[in-house]
C-alpha positions in Angstrom: 35.1 -2.5 -13.7 31.5 -1.5 -13.3 29.0 -3.0 -15.7 26.1 -1.0 -17.1 22.8 -2.6 -16.2 19.5 -1.6 -17.8 17.5 -1.4 -14.5 14.1 -1.9 -16.3 15.3 -5.0 -18.1 16.8 -6.3 -14.9 13.4 -6.1 -13.1 14.2 -3.2 -10.9 10.8 -1.4 -10.4 10.2 2.3 -10.5 10.3 3.5 -7.0 13.1 1.3 -5.9 15.7 4.1 -5.7 13.4 6.1 -3.5 12.7 3.1 -1.2 16.5 2.3 -1.1 17.3 5.9 -0.2 14.6 5.9 2.5 16.0 2.7 3.9 19.6 4.0 3.8 19.0 6.6 6.5 18.8 6.1 10.3 15.6 8.0 10.8 15.3 6.8 14.4 18.7 8.3 15.1 17.7 11.8 14.0 15.8 14.3 16.0 12.8 15.6 14.1 11.5 19.2 14.2 8.6 17.9 16.3 11.2 16.9 18.9 10.6 13.1 18.5 12.7 10.8 16.4 12.3 11.2 12.6 11.1 7.6 12.1 7.7 8.8 11.0 9.3 10.8 8.2 10.2 7.6 6.4 6.5 6.7 6.0 5.6 10.2 5.0 8.3 10.2 2.3 7.2 6.8 1.0 3.6 8.1 0.8 4.8 11.1 -1.1 6.7 8.9 -3.6 3.6 6.8 -4.0 1.7 9.9 -5.0 -0.6 10.2 -1.9 -2.2 13.6 -2.3 -1.3 16.4 0.1 0.9 14.2 2.4 4.0 16.2 1.5 2.9 19.1 3.7 3.4 16.8 6.7 7.2 17.5 6.2 6.6 21.1 7.3 7.5 21.6 11.0 9.5 18.3 10.8 12.2 18.5 8.2 12.1 22.3 8.1 10.4 24.9 10.3 9.8 28.2 8.5 13.3 29.1 7.2 15.2 26.7 9.5 16.3 23.2 8.6 16.0 20.4 11.1 18.3 17.4 11.4 16.5 15.2 8.8 16.7 17.8 6.1 19.8 16.4 4.2 18.3 12.9 4.2 14.9 14.3 3.0 16.8 16.1 0.2 18.4 12.8 -0.8 15.1 11.0 -0.9 13.5 13.8 -3.0 16.4 13.6 -5.5 15.9 9.8 -5.7 12.3 10.5 -6.7 13.6 12.2 -9.8 15.8 9.2 -10.7 12.8 6.9 -10.3 11.0 9.0 -12.9 8.2 10.1 -10.5 5.5 11.9 -12.4 2.5 14.0 -11.6 1.9 14.8 -8.0 4.9 13.0 -6.6 7.2 15.0 -9.0 5.7 18.3 -8.0 6.0 17.2 -4.3 9.7 16.4 -4.8 10.2 19.8 -6.3 8.3 21.4 -3.4 10.5 19.6 -0.9 13.7 20.7 -2.6 12.3 24.3 -2.9 11.5 24.4 0.8 15.0 23.3 1.6 16.7 25.7 -0.8 14.7 28.6 0.5 15.8 28.1 4.1 18.5 30.2 5.6 22.1 29.1 5.3 25.4 29.3 3.6 27.4 26.7 1.8 30.8 26.7 3.4 32.9 23.5 2.9 35.0 24.3 5.9 32.0 24.5 8.2 29.3 21.9 7.4 25.8 22.8 8.3 22.4 21.2 7.7 21.9 23.6 4.8 25.3 22.9 3.1 24.8 19.1 3.6 21.3 19.4 2.0 22.7 21.5 -0.9 25.4 18.8 -1.5 22.6 16.2 -1.8 20.8 18.3 -4.3 24.0 19.1 -6.3 24.7 15.5 -6.7 21.6 15.1 -8.8 21.7 18.6 -10.5 21.2 17.2 -14.0 17.9 15.7 -12.9 16.8 19.2 -12.0 17.9 20.6 -15.4 16.2 17.7 -17.2 12.9 18.5 -15.5 13.4 22.2 -16.2 13.8 21.4 -19.9 10.7 19.1 -20.0 8.2 20.8 -17.6 5.2 22.7 -19.0 4.1 23.6 -15.4 5.0 27.2 -14.7 5.1 26.7 -10.9 7.5 23.8 -11.2 9.7 25.7 -13.6 9.7 28.7 -11.2 10.6 26.5 -8.2 13.3 24.7 -10.2 14.8 28.0 -11.1 14.7 29.1 -7.4 16.4 25.8 -6.4 19.1 26.0 -9.1 19.8 29.7 -8.2 20.8 28.4 -4.7 22.5 25.1 -5.5 24.2 25.6 -8.9 27.9 25.9 -8.3 28.4 27.4 -11.8 26.0 30.4 -12.2 27.0 30.8 -15.8 25.5 27.3 -16.6 22.2 28.4 -15.1 22.3 31.6 -17.1 23.0 29.6 -20.3 20.0 27.3 -19.7 17.7 30.2 -18.8 18.7 31.9 -22.2 18.1 28.6 -24.0 14.6 28.3 -22.6 13.9 32.1 -22.9 13.4 32.5 -19.2 
């Protein structure tokens, strides 16, 4: 039986989920949008999580090119969701939202019978959907709220739930 552990009392520091998620993926085994291996994306994502300003734009033309996802996109989506769990704030939170928004706005369909980079990315986001709703409820930033609504419009498997929360928030 699993035992509940208070991660903060146990000495697990904020950022450890993001670091673990970055380490979990074989970045060197993926082809990046720049046609090299995606190893350099692990450093970019760690810098994003650390709040380094403007570094998130380095994912453009690597994880996604215009409206097309590249091989690292599902792993990048998983790392962005880990940033929510770590309680990222400020710039890194808006960067995590931007990453997810870019992925959600790419072209693709979710078909469980035919996995695609888009459907794999959507699954990564759906696994943490309550983190998105939590931020939607808390955020005072209009751009973040708009982007979260765009993301949820794409990934929410139960559209009536999204309608319900929009009504609750008067959106």
